DSSP file (Angstrom, degrees, kcal/mol; ACC not computed):
  #  RESIDUE AA STRUCTURE BP1 BP2  ACC     N-H-->O    O-->H-N    N-H-->O    O-->H-N    TCO  KAPPA ALPHA  PHI   PSI    X-CA   Y-CA   Z-CA
    1    1 A X              0   0    0      0, 0.0     2,-0.5     0, 0.0     0, 0.0   0.000 360.0 360.0 360.0 125.8   37.9  -32.9 -110.6
    2    2 A X        -     0   0    0      2,-0.0     2,-0.5     0, 0.0     0, 0.0  -0.861 360.0-143.6-108.3 139.4   39.4  -29.7 -109.4
    3    3 A X        -     0   0    0     -2,-0.5     2,-0.5     2,-0.0     0, 0.0  -0.826  11.0-145.4-100.3 135.0   38.0  -27.6 -106.8
    4    4 A X        -     0   0    0     -2,-0.5     2,-0.6     2,-0.0    -2,-0.0  -0.838  14.3-128.7-100.6 134.0   38.2  -23.9 -107.0
    5    5 A X        -     0   0    0     -2,-0.5     2,-0.7     1,-0.0    -2,-0.0  -0.682  21.7-160.2 -80.5 124.5   38.7  -21.9 -104.0
    6    6 A X        -     0   0    0     -2,-0.6     2,-0.4     2,-0.0    -2,-0.0  -0.922   8.8-143.4-108.6 120.5   36.2  -19.2 -103.9
    7    7 A X        -     0   0    0     -2,-0.7     2,-0.6     1,-0.0    -2,-0.0  -0.643  13.1-131.7 -83.7 135.2   37.0  -16.4 -101.6
    8    8 A X        -     0   0    0     -2,-0.4     2,-0.8     1,-0.0    -1,-0.0  -0.734  13.8-151.9 -84.8 128.6   34.2  -14.8  -99.8
    9    9 A X        -     0   0    0     -2,-0.6     2,-0.4     2,-0.0    -1,-0.0  -0.884  12.4-151.4-102.3 111.8   34.2  -11.1 -100.0
   10   10 A X        -     0   0    0     -2,-0.8     2,-0.4     1,-0.0    -2,-0.0  -0.659  13.0-127.5 -85.2 133.1   32.6   -9.7  -97.0
   11   11 A X        -     0   0    0     -2,-0.4     2,-0.6     1,-0.0    -1,-0.0  -0.615  22.4-131.5 -76.0 133.2   30.9   -6.5  -97.4
   12   12 A X        -     0   0    0     -2,-0.4     2,-0.4     3,-0.0    -1,-0.0  -0.759  19.1-153.6 -89.9 127.6   32.1   -4.1  -94.8
   13   13 A X        -     0   0    0     -2,-0.6     2,-0.1     1,-0.1     3,-0.0  -0.764  25.3-105.0 -97.1 143.8   29.3   -2.3  -93.0
   14   14 A X        -     0   0    0     -2,-0.4     2,-0.3     1,-0.1    -1,-0.1  -0.429  42.1-106.6 -65.0 141.9   29.8    1.1  -91.5
   15   15 A X        -     0   0    0     -2,-0.1     2,-0.5     1,-0.1    -1,-0.1  -0.533  31.2-123.9 -72.4 127.6   30.1    0.9  -87.8
   16   16 A X        -     0   0    0     -2,-0.3     2,-0.5    -3,-0.0    -1,-0.1  -0.596  25.4-150.2 -74.0 124.4   26.9    2.2  -86.1
   17   17 A X        -     0   0    0     -2,-0.5     2,-0.4     1,-0.0    -1,-0.0  -0.810  13.3-123.4 -98.8 135.4   27.9    5.0  -83.8
   18   18 A X        -     0   0    0     -2,-0.5     2,-0.3     1,-0.1    -1,-0.0  -0.585  23.6-126.2 -76.1 132.1   25.8    5.6  -80.7
   19   19 A X        -     0   0    0     -2,-0.4     2,-0.6     1,-0.1    -1,-0.1  -0.607  24.4-120.0 -74.3 135.1   24.4    9.0  -80.5
   20   20 A X        -     0   0    0     -2,-0.3     2,-0.2     1,-0.1    -1,-0.1  -0.661  29.3-122.2 -77.8 124.9   25.3   10.6  -77.2
   21   21 A X        -     0   0    0     -2,-0.6     2,-0.9     1,-0.1    -1,-0.1  -0.459  16.8-132.8 -67.6 131.5   22.1   11.5  -75.4
   22   22 A X        -     0   0    0     -2,-0.2     2,-0.4     1,-0.0    -1,-0.1  -0.784  23.8-147.0 -86.3 112.8   21.9   15.1  -74.6
   23   23 A X        -     0   0    0     -2,-0.9     2,-0.3     1,-0.0    -3,-0.0  -0.653  10.1-127.1 -85.0 130.5   20.8   15.2  -71.0
   24   24 A X        -     0   0    0     -2,-0.4     2,-0.4     1,-0.1    -1,-0.0  -0.553  30.0-115.0 -72.9 138.6   18.6   18.0  -70.0
   25   25 A X        -     0   0    0     -2,-0.3     2,-0.5     1,-0.0    -1,-0.1  -0.603  22.3-147.6 -79.8 131.1   20.0   19.8  -67.0
   26   26 A X        -     0   0    0     -2,-0.4     5,-0.1    81,-0.1    65,-0.1  -0.829  27.5-109.4 -94.0 133.2   18.0   19.6  -63.9
   27   27 A X    >   -     0   0    0     -2,-0.5     3,-1.3     1,-0.1     4,-0.4  -0.316  27.7-117.4 -59.7 146.9   18.2   22.7  -61.7
   28   28 A X  G >  S+     0   0    0      1,-0.3     3,-1.4     2,-0.2     4,-0.4   0.833 112.2  59.4 -58.1 -36.8   20.2   22.0  -58.5
   29   29 A X  G >  S+     0   0    0      1,-0.3     3,-1.1     2,-0.2    -1,-0.3   0.813  96.2  63.6 -64.0 -27.8   17.2   22.7  -56.2
   30   30 A X  G <  S+     0   0    0     -3,-1.3    -1,-0.3     1,-0.3    -2,-0.2   0.609  90.2  66.6 -74.9 -10.5   15.2   19.9  -57.9
   31   31 A X  G <  S+     0   0    0     -3,-1.4    -1,-0.3    -4,-0.4    -2,-0.2   0.704 102.0  55.6 -78.7 -19.4   17.7   17.3  -56.7
   32   32 A X  S <  S-     0   0    0     -3,-1.1     2,-0.3    -4,-0.4    71,-0.1   0.039 110.7 -41.0 -95.2-155.5   16.6   17.9  -53.1
   33   33 A X        -     0   0    0      1,-0.1    -1,-0.2     2,-0.1    -2,-0.1  -0.534  42.7-176.2 -75.4 132.5   13.2   17.8  -51.4
   34   34 A X    >   +     0   0    0     -2,-0.3     3,-1.8    -3,-0.1    22,-0.3   0.544  48.4 110.9-105.0 -12.1   10.3   19.3  -53.3
   35   35 A X  T 3  S+     0   0    0      1,-0.3    22,-0.2    22,-0.1     3,-0.1  -0.460  80.9  26.3 -66.4 131.6    7.7   18.9  -50.7
   36   36 A X  T 3  S+     0   0    0     20,-2.5    -1,-0.3     1,-0.4     2,-0.2   0.312  92.8 123.2  98.1  -7.4    6.6   22.4  -49.4
   37   37 A X    <   -     0   0    0     -3,-1.8    19,-2.3    19,-0.1     2,-0.4  -0.617  65.9-115.6 -89.2 148.2    7.5   24.2  -52.6
   38   38 A X  E     -A   55   0A   0     -2,-0.2    47,-1.5    17,-0.2    48,-0.4  -0.684  40.6-178.7 -81.9 131.3    5.0   26.4  -54.5
   39   39 A X  E     -AB  54  84A   0     15,-3.1    15,-2.6    -2,-0.4     2,-0.4  -0.975  19.2-163.6-134.9 143.3    4.4   25.0  -58.0
   40   40 A X  E     -AB  53  83A   0     43,-2.3    43,-3.2    -2,-0.4     2,-0.8  -0.997  23.9-129.6-125.4 134.9    2.3   26.0  -60.9
   41   41 A X  E     + B   0  82A   0     11,-2.7    10,-2.8    -2,-0.4    41,-0.2  -0.738  29.1 174.9 -83.9 110.6    1.4   23.5  -63.7
   42   42 A X  E     +     0   0A   0     39,-2.4     2,-0.3    -2,-0.8    -1,-0.2   0.907  67.8   9.1 -83.3 -45.9    2.3   25.4  -67.0
   43   43 A X  E     + B   0  81A   0     38,-1.3    38,-2.5     7,-0.1     2,-0.3  -0.976  68.8 167.0-134.9 148.1    1.7   22.6  -69.4
   44   44 A X  E     - B   0  80A   0     -2,-0.3    36,-0.2    36,-0.3     6,-0.1  -0.974  41.8-136.2-159.4 146.2    0.1   19.2  -69.0
   45   45 A X  S    S+     0   0    0     34,-0.5     2,-0.8    -2,-0.3    35,-0.1   0.697  98.1  77.3 -73.5 -18.0   -1.3   16.4  -71.1
   46   46 A X  S >> S-     0   0    0      1,-0.2     3,-1.8    30,-0.1     4,-0.6  -0.844  76.6-154.7 -92.7 109.3   -4.2   16.3  -68.6
   47   47 A X  G >4 S+     0   0    0     -2,-0.8     3,-0.9     1,-0.3    -1,-0.2   0.830  89.9  57.2 -56.8 -36.7   -6.3   19.3  -69.6
   48   48 A X  G 34 S+     0   0    0      1,-0.2    -1,-0.3    -3,-0.1    -3,-0.0   0.651 101.1  57.9 -71.2 -14.5   -7.8   19.8  -66.1
   49   49 A X  G X4 S+     0   0    0     -3,-1.8     3,-1.7     2,-0.1    -8,-0.2   0.646  76.7 111.9 -90.9 -15.5   -4.4   20.2  -64.5
   50   50 A X  T << S+     0   0    0     -3,-0.9    -8,-0.2    -4,-0.6     3,-0.1  -0.368  85.7  10.6 -64.3 131.9   -3.2   23.2  -66.6
   51   51 A X  T 3  S+     0   0    0    -10,-2.8    -1,-0.2     1,-0.3     2,-0.2   0.369  86.6 143.7  86.3  -5.0   -2.9   26.3  -64.6
   52   52 A X    <   -     0   0    0     -3,-1.7   -11,-2.7   -11,-0.1     2,-0.4  -0.491  28.2-170.0 -70.4 134.6   -3.2   24.7  -61.1
   53   53 A X  E     +A   40   0A   0    -13,-0.2    16,-0.3    -2,-0.2     2,-0.3  -0.980  23.1 115.2-127.6 140.0   -1.1   26.3  -58.5
   54   54 A X  E     -A   39   0A   0    -15,-2.6   -15,-3.1    -2,-0.4     2,-0.4  -0.980  59.6 -69.4-177.1-175.0   -0.4   25.0  -55.0
   55   55 A X  E     -AC  38  67A   0     12,-1.7    12,-2.8    -2,-0.3     2,-0.5  -0.818  48.9-112.7 -99.4 136.1    2.1   23.7  -52.5
   56   56 A X  E     + C   0  66A   0    -19,-2.3   -20,-2.5    -2,-0.4    10,-0.2  -0.563  39.0 170.9 -70.6 117.8    3.5   20.2  -52.9
   57   57 A X  E     +     0   0A   0      8,-3.5     2,-0.3    -2,-0.5    -1,-0.2   0.796  65.3   2.2 -93.7 -37.0    2.1   18.1  -50.1
   58   58 A X  E     - C   0  65A   0      7,-1.3     7,-2.8   -24,-0.1     2,-0.4  -0.981  59.6-155.6-150.7 156.2    3.4   14.7  -51.3
   59   59 A X  E     + C   0  64A   0     -2,-0.3     5,-0.2     5,-0.2    41,-0.2  -0.999  12.2 176.2-139.0 133.3    5.4   13.2  -54.1
   60   60 A X        -     0   0    0      3,-2.7    38,-0.2    -2,-0.4    -2,-0.0  -0.603  52.0 -82.8-119.4-174.0    5.3    9.7  -55.5
   61   61 A X  S    S+     0   0    0     -2,-0.2    37,-0.1     1,-0.2     3,-0.0   0.897 126.3  16.8 -56.4 -42.9    7.2    8.2  -58.5
   62   62 A X  S    S+     0   0    0     35,-0.1    15,-3.2    15,-0.1    16,-0.5   0.520 121.6  46.0-112.6  -8.2    4.7    9.5  -61.0
   63   63 A X  E     - D   0  76A   0     13,-0.3    -3,-2.7    14,-0.1     2,-0.4  -0.910  53.4-143.9-139.2 161.0    2.7   12.2  -59.3
   64   64 A X  E     -CD  59  75A   0     11,-2.4    11,-3.1    -2,-0.3     2,-0.6  -0.944  18.0-145.7-112.7 144.0    2.7   15.4  -57.2
   65   65 A X  E     -CD  58  74A   0     -7,-2.8    -8,-3.5    -2,-0.4    -7,-1.3  -0.968  22.7-164.3-107.8 119.6   -0.1   16.0  -54.7
   66   66 A X  E     -CD  56  73A   0      7,-3.3     7,-2.5    -2,-0.6     2,-0.7  -0.846  18.5-137.7-108.6 139.3   -0.7   19.8  -54.5
   67   67 A X  E     +CD  55  72A   0    -12,-2.8   -12,-1.7    -2,-0.4     2,-0.2  -0.861  36.4 171.2 -90.8 115.1   -2.6   21.7  -51.8
   68   68 A X  E >   - D   0  71A   0      3,-2.3     3,-1.9    -2,-0.7   -14,-0.1  -0.720  50.8-100.4-117.7 168.9   -4.8   24.2  -53.7
   69   69 A X  T 3  S+     0   0    0    -16,-0.3     3,-0.1     1,-0.3   -15,-0.1   0.758 125.1  51.6 -60.2 -22.3   -7.5   26.6  -52.6
   70   70 A X  T 3  S-     0   0    0      1,-0.4    -1,-0.3     3,-0.0     2,-0.2   0.243 124.5 -91.3 -98.1  12.4  -10.0   24.0  -54.0
   71   71 A X  E <   -D   68   0A   0     -3,-1.9    -3,-2.3     2,-0.1    -1,-0.4  -0.667  68.6 -23.1 113.4-169.2   -8.5   21.1  -52.1
   72   72 A X  E     -D   67   0A   0     -2,-0.2     2,-0.4    -5,-0.2    -5,-0.2  -0.625  55.2-168.6 -84.4 136.9   -5.9   18.5  -52.9
   73   73 A X  E     -D   66   0A   0     -7,-2.5    -7,-3.3    -2,-0.3     2,-0.6  -0.991  14.7-145.4-127.9 133.0   -5.1   17.7  -56.5
   74   74 A X  E     -D   65   0A   0     -2,-0.4     2,-0.5    -9,-0.2    -9,-0.2  -0.880  21.2-169.1 -98.0 119.1   -3.0   14.8  -57.8
   75   75 A X  E     -D   64   0A   0    -11,-3.1   -11,-2.4    -2,-0.6     2,-0.2  -0.930  19.2-128.5-113.7 124.6   -1.0   15.9  -60.8
   76   76 A X  E     -D   63   0A   0     -2,-0.5   -13,-0.3   -13,-0.2   -30,-0.1  -0.501   9.7-150.3 -69.9 139.2    0.9   13.4  -63.1
   77   77 A X  S >  S+     0   0    0    -15,-3.2     3,-1.8    -2,-0.2    16,-0.3   0.896  73.1  86.9 -74.7 -41.6    4.5   14.3  -63.7
   78   78 A X  T 3  S+     0   0    0    -16,-0.5   -33,-0.3     1,-0.3     3,-0.1  -0.388 100.7  13.4 -65.6 131.1    4.8   12.7  -67.1
   79   79 A X  T 3  S+     0   0    0      1,-0.3   -34,-0.5    -2,-0.1     2,-0.3   0.600 108.1 107.2  82.3  11.1    3.7   15.1  -69.8
   80   80 A X  E <   -B   44   0A   0     -3,-1.8    13,-3.5   -36,-0.2     2,-0.4  -0.869  55.2-151.3-122.7 155.8    3.7   18.1  -67.6
   81   81 A X  E     -BE  43  92A   0    -38,-2.5   -39,-2.4    -2,-0.3   -38,-1.3  -0.997  19.4-157.3-123.7 126.7    5.9   21.2  -67.2
   82   82 A X  E     -BE  41  91A   0      9,-2.9     9,-2.9    -2,-0.4     2,-0.6  -0.854   9.2-150.8-109.8 137.9    6.1   22.7  -63.7
   83   83 A X  E     -BE  40  90A   0    -43,-3.2   -43,-2.3    -2,-0.4     2,-0.9  -0.939  12.1-148.0-103.4 118.2    7.0   26.3  -62.7
   84   84 A X  E  >> -BE  39  89A   0      5,-2.8     4,-2.3    -2,-0.6     5,-1.1  -0.795  13.4-155.0 -86.9 110.4    8.6   26.4  -59.3
   85   85 A X  T  45S+     0   0    0    -47,-1.5    -1,-0.2    -2,-0.9   -46,-0.1   0.889  84.1  44.9 -61.0 -51.8    7.4   29.8  -58.2
   86   86 A X  T  45S+     0   0    0    -48,-0.4    -1,-0.2     1,-0.2   -47,-0.1   0.869 121.3  39.8 -64.3 -35.6   10.0   30.8  -55.6
   87   87 A X  T  45S-     0   0    0      2,-0.1    -1,-0.2    -3,-0.1    -2,-0.2   0.739  98.3-139.0 -84.6 -23.7   12.9   29.7  -57.8
   88   88 A X  T  <5 +     0   0    0     -4,-2.3     2,-0.4     1,-0.2    -3,-0.2   0.779  57.8 129.1  71.3  27.0   11.4   31.0  -61.0
   89   89 A X  E   < -E   84   0A   0     -5,-1.1    -5,-2.8     2,-0.0     2,-0.4  -0.914  52.4-140.0-120.2 143.2   12.4   27.9  -63.0
   90   90 A X  E     -E   83   0A   0     -2,-0.4     2,-0.4    -7,-0.2    -7,-0.2  -0.843  20.7-174.0-100.1 136.1   10.5   25.6  -65.2
   91   91 A X  E     -E   82   0A   0     -9,-2.9    -9,-2.9    -2,-0.4     2,-0.3  -0.995  25.3-122.2-132.1 133.5   11.2   21.9  -65.0
   92   92 A X  E >   -E   81   0A   0     -2,-0.4     3,-1.3   -11,-0.2     4,-0.5  -0.548  18.1-135.4 -72.1 135.9    9.8   19.1  -67.2
   93   93 A X  G >  S+     0   0    0    -13,-3.5     3,-1.1   -16,-0.3   -15,-0.2   0.786 101.9  67.3 -63.4 -27.6    8.0   16.5  -65.2
   94   94 A X  G >  S+     0   0    0    -14,-0.4     3,-0.8     1,-0.3    -1,-0.3   0.774  95.8  56.5 -66.2 -23.9    9.7   13.7  -67.2
   95   95 A X  G <  S+     0   0    0     -3,-1.3    -1,-0.3     1,-0.2    -2,-0.2   0.688 106.3  51.1 -76.2 -17.5   13.0   14.8  -65.6
   96   96 A X  G <  S+     0   0    0     -3,-1.1     2,-2.8    -4,-0.5    -1,-0.2   0.267  71.7 123.1-102.4  10.4   11.4   14.3  -62.1
   97   97 A X    <   +     0   0    0     -3,-0.8     2,-0.3    -4,-0.1   -35,-0.1  -0.352  50.3  96.6 -75.8  65.5   10.1   10.8  -62.8
   98   98 A X  S    S-     0   0    0     -2,-2.8     2,-0.1   -38,-0.2     5,-0.1  -0.964  86.9 -91.7-141.9 157.0   12.0    9.2  -59.9
   99   99 A X    >>  -     0   0    0     -2,-0.3     4,-1.6     1,-0.1     3,-1.3  -0.501  43.7-117.9 -65.4 144.6   11.0    8.3  -56.4
  100  100 A X  H 3> S+     0   0    0      1,-0.3     4,-0.6   -41,-0.2     3,-0.2   0.869 113.6  51.1 -55.9 -38.5   11.9   11.3  -54.2
  101  101 A X  H 34 S+     0   0    0      1,-0.2     4,-0.3     2,-0.1    -1,-0.3   0.712 114.4  43.8 -74.8 -17.6   14.4    9.3  -52.2
  102  102 A X  H <> S+     0   0    0     -3,-1.3     4,-2.8     2,-0.1     5,-0.3   0.622  91.4  82.9 -98.3 -15.3   16.2    8.0  -55.3
  103  103 A X  H  X>S+     0   0    0     -4,-1.6     4,-2.6     1,-0.2     5,-0.6   0.899  91.8  48.5 -59.3 -43.4   16.3   11.3  -57.3
  104  104 A X  H  X5S+     0   0    0     -4,-0.6     4,-1.3     1,-0.2    -1,-0.2   0.900 114.2  46.7 -64.4 -40.0   19.4   12.6  -55.6
  105  105 A X  H  >5S+     0   0    0     -4,-0.3     4,-0.5     2,-0.2    -2,-0.2   0.943 120.0  37.1 -66.8 -47.7   21.2    9.3  -56.1
  106  106 A X  H  <5S+     0   0    0     -4,-2.8     3,-0.3     1,-0.2     4,-0.2   0.931 128.6  29.8 -74.2 -46.9   20.3    8.8  -59.7
  107  107 A X  H ><5S+     0   0    0     -4,-2.6     3,-1.1    -5,-0.3     4,-0.2   0.748 108.7  68.3 -88.1 -24.4   20.5   12.4  -61.0
  108  108 A X  H ><<S+     0   0    0     -4,-1.3     3,-1.2    -5,-0.6    -1,-0.2   0.678  83.0  75.8 -69.9 -16.8   23.1   13.7  -58.6
  109  109 A X  T 3< S+     0   0    0     -4,-0.5    -1,-0.2    -3,-0.3    -2,-0.1   0.825  88.4  59.6 -62.7 -31.0   25.8   11.5  -60.2
  110  110 A X  T <         0   0    0     -3,-1.1    -1,-0.2     1,-0.3    -2,-0.2   0.641 360.0 360.0 -74.2 -14.1   25.9   13.9  -63.2
  111  111 A X    <         0   0    0     -3,-1.2    -1,-0.3    -4,-0.2    -2,-0.2   0.475 360.0 360.0 -85.8 360.0   26.9   16.8  -61.0
């Protein structure tokens, strides 16, 4: 009985290349403290939050608390676009989804 050697032909797969994520640039002022700045909600997934303008009183991981003429309003960052009035710049809330004390550490590395 003779055995035949059968060579395995391995199919070569193309190497999957990782796409480099294009990082949105955060304005330099947004790396610092945001409490006390005037903000207007330009877009929001929460219909009631659109158009609200006020001063940032507090900031958490996921929300801003704004002082408005009608009282305090808690605005979710995710799904919102904020216009910082004095700076005249719009920033997506998803870029600000960090605790305030960690934002400089995490995002400042890219600068």
